[in-house]
C-alpha positions as MATLAB code, in Angstrom:
seq = 'MLSRPLLPLIAAALTLGGCASSKYDPNPTRDTAIGALAGAAVGAAVHGSNRTHGALVGAAVAGIGTYIWSSQMAKQKQQMEAATAGTGVQVTQTPDNQLKLEVPSDISFATGSAQLAPGLQPILTRFAVTLNENPKTSVRIVGHTDSSGSDAINEPLSVNRAASVRNYLVSQGVAADRIAIDGRGSREPIADNATAEGRARNRRVDIYVAERSSAY';
ca = [
     106.492  101.423   55.903;
     107.405  101.353   59.485;
     105.683  104.065   61.700;
     107.435  106.745   63.354;
     107.129  105.717   66.908;
     109.198  102.062   66.021;
     112.014  103.944   65.131;
     113.187  104.828   68.676;
     112.386  101.146   69.606;
     114.457   99.367   66.629;
     117.550  101.792   67.192;
     117.410  100.589   70.691;
     117.383   96.973   69.555;
     120.381   97.450   66.928;
     122.542   99.405   70.060;
     121.820   96.243   72.172;
     122.895   94.215   69.569;
     126.134   96.029   68.734;
     126.874   96.481   72.539;
     126.854   92.402   73.022;
     130.328   91.706   72.422;
     133.256   92.568   75.401;
     137.409   92.223   75.286;
     137.306   89.395   77.848;
     133.867   87.158   76.587;
     133.956   83.973   78.422;
     130.230   83.009   76.755;
     129.964   84.698   73.540;
     126.604   82.815   72.755;
     125.719   85.440   75.155;
     125.157   87.690   71.706;
     122.211   85.006   70.584;
     120.211   85.871   73.961;
     120.438   89.612   73.579;
     119.854   89.602   69.629;
     116.858   87.840   70.463;
     115.241   89.914   73.037;
     115.925   92.859   70.688;
     114.354   90.795   68.190;
     111.152   89.949   70.282;
     110.578   93.462   71.256;
     110.639   94.988   67.583;
     108.276   92.293   66.618;
     106.138   93.018   69.320;
     105.736   96.830   68.311;
     105.394   95.726   64.596;
     102.406   93.600   64.913;
     100.833   95.885   67.014;
      97.584   94.584   68.231;
      98.564   91.156   68.403;
     101.573   91.495   70.379;
     102.100   88.035   71.382;
     102.465   86.519   67.909;
     104.655   89.845   67.201;
     107.192   89.023   69.867;
     107.319   85.368   68.566;
     108.100   86.781   65.007;
     110.757   88.978   66.278;
     112.353   86.557   68.470;
     112.488   83.768   65.944;
     114.346   86.305   63.471;
     116.742   87.045   65.974;
     117.267   82.751   66.923;
     115.176   82.349   69.992;
     114.058   78.439   69.264;
     116.509   77.611   66.813;
     118.508   75.043   68.740;
     117.175   72.019   71.142;
     117.721   70.857   74.370;
     116.745   67.256   73.791;
     117.398   63.699   75.545;
     119.954   63.067   73.390;
     121.794   66.268   74.006;
     121.340   65.930   77.623;
     123.033   62.182   77.228;
     125.596   63.222   74.529;
     126.604   65.959   77.554;
     126.960   62.810   80.148;
     128.771   61.327   77.672;
     131.325   63.805   76.867;
     131.627   64.605   80.339;
     132.610   61.134   81.315;
     135.166   60.908   78.425;
     136.989   64.066   79.380;
     136.878   63.498   83.155;
     140.311   64.967   84.257;
     141.301   66.265   80.940;
     140.801   69.811   81.393;
     138.206   69.786   78.599;
     135.113   71.857   79.918;
     131.562   70.417   78.946;
     128.876   72.858   78.921;
     125.237   73.771   77.839;
     125.312   77.268   76.507;
     122.469   79.452   76.655;
     120.934   78.843   73.311;
     121.085   74.839   74.103;
     124.348   74.030   72.140;
     126.727   71.804   73.653;
     130.304   73.548   74.333;
     133.455   71.386   74.746;
     136.494   74.626   75.439;
     139.302   72.198   74.694;
     142.688   73.959   76.386;
     146.011   74.387   74.529;
     147.640   71.695   76.901;
     146.042   68.807   75.116;
     145.297   70.227   71.671;
     148.121   71.842   69.885;
     151.333   72.937   70.844;
     152.364   77.057   70.442;
     151.984   77.887   66.938;
     151.038   74.601   65.224;
     147.666   73.252   64.118;
     148.891   69.189   64.460;
     146.867   67.500   66.664;
     148.708   67.159   70.070;
     148.950   62.836   70.894;
     146.328   63.884   73.979;
     143.535   64.982   71.872;
     143.289   62.008   69.647;
     141.786   59.736   72.264;
     139.163   62.464   73.172;
     138.265   62.952   69.827;
     137.896   59.388   68.937;
     135.312   59.103   72.015;
     133.227   62.646   70.737;
     133.322   60.898   67.251;
     131.294   58.118   68.668;
     128.681   60.422   70.218;
     128.378   62.446   67.235;
     127.642   59.368   65.182;
     125.184   58.253   67.900;
     123.551   61.450   67.161;
     123.585   62.114   63.328;
     120.877   65.202   63.696;
     123.111   67.462   65.319;
     125.897   69.301   63.835;
     129.058   70.647   64.925;
     131.333   73.956   64.877;
     134.628   73.972   65.709;
     136.106   77.416   66.233;
     139.761   77.867   66.915;
     141.717   80.748   68.706;
     145.064   81.825   69.535;
     147.162   84.032   72.031;
     148.201   87.450   71.048;
     151.406   86.724   70.191;
     152.276   86.902   66.422;
     150.782   89.135   63.955;
     147.131   88.731   62.766;
     148.678   87.377   59.764;
     150.332   84.406   61.919;
     147.228   83.797   64.167;
     144.404   84.336   61.884;
     145.373   81.200   59.539;
     146.534   79.390   62.212;
     143.337   79.474   63.970;
     141.480   77.965   60.979;
     144.064   75.394   60.530;
     143.635   74.685   64.155;
     139.764   73.899   63.706;
     140.154   72.139   60.351;
     142.722   69.774   61.959;
     139.746   68.598   64.242;
     137.252   68.508   61.740;
     139.743   66.338   59.664;
     140.002   63.574   62.022;
     136.364   63.534   63.253;
     135.688   62.584   59.158;
     138.385   59.995   59.505;
     136.110   58.519   62.288;
     133.591   58.147   60.355;
     131.536   62.027   61.068;
     130.125   63.471   58.033;
     132.285   66.389   56.754;
     128.743   68.439   55.683;
     127.702   68.223   59.543;
     130.712   70.397   60.540;
     131.424   73.849   60.220;
     134.778   75.254   61.109;
     135.769   78.849   62.019;
     138.748   80.772   63.281;
     139.030   84.177   65.574;
     142.810   84.496   65.784;
     143.425   86.631   69.034;
     139.834   88.749   68.826;
     137.945   86.312   71.402;
     140.435   86.163   74.479;
     138.891   84.712   77.607;
     141.836   85.231   79.787;
     144.556   88.014   80.154;
     147.598   87.910   77.272;
     149.666   89.781   79.517;
     150.440   86.622   81.385;
     151.752   83.110   80.588;
     148.620   81.733   82.179;
     146.690   83.864   80.006;
     147.847   83.301   76.723;
     148.162   79.504   77.284;
     144.271   79.878   78.028;
     143.541   81.562   75.150;
     145.214   79.221   72.766;
     141.930   76.706   72.610;
     139.614   75.106   69.959;
     135.778   75.389   71.403;
     133.529   72.837   69.658;
     129.818   73.193   69.979;
     126.991   70.681   69.155;
     123.864   71.642   68.074;
     120.295   70.389   67.375;
     117.908   72.147   65.089;
     114.214   72.386   66.359;
     112.105   71.073   63.597;
     110.523   74.262   63.283;
     113.460   75.413   61.783;
];
């Protein structure tokens, strides 16, 4: 049973998690960090006398330490920065130690299409080489659309865009079971859909590469 003094703390932790998303969130991995902090607080309280151990348990439940930034991950980031220089692809390290490639619409997909643009294929070819050189990593591909059209169109379109990227990587020798796909439709814009420039930025594919800690 949880003691009565813990209830406000747990409620606060849940509130933090519920407030983690925003209309224009350029960094959705922020949610992991907020959830981890909330989990650490709850863990510390639950374990009472051993607060250090409790905080570690709570943080682990919320996701802290799930991914590591190894020398191979750093090397892969450098390789992808070199491979995508001048293409418009943004390569970053996320707060939770994932490698993120943000692929804009002008080199990835035409409006309303899930077919890979010719300019993206050479980038994915080089990306596949780095993945095959780092077999411990996993890949998550997330497709996005702008707000044009209905959810009935945008939701499957975003998934199909992610699937097209996955299928190309598999054709280059990357194991299919290393790759997960997701589509967010128009639900996670990074720019204002009221402008043509903003809509173009929102039509994108985000690719995340992660190496899990051996403790998980």
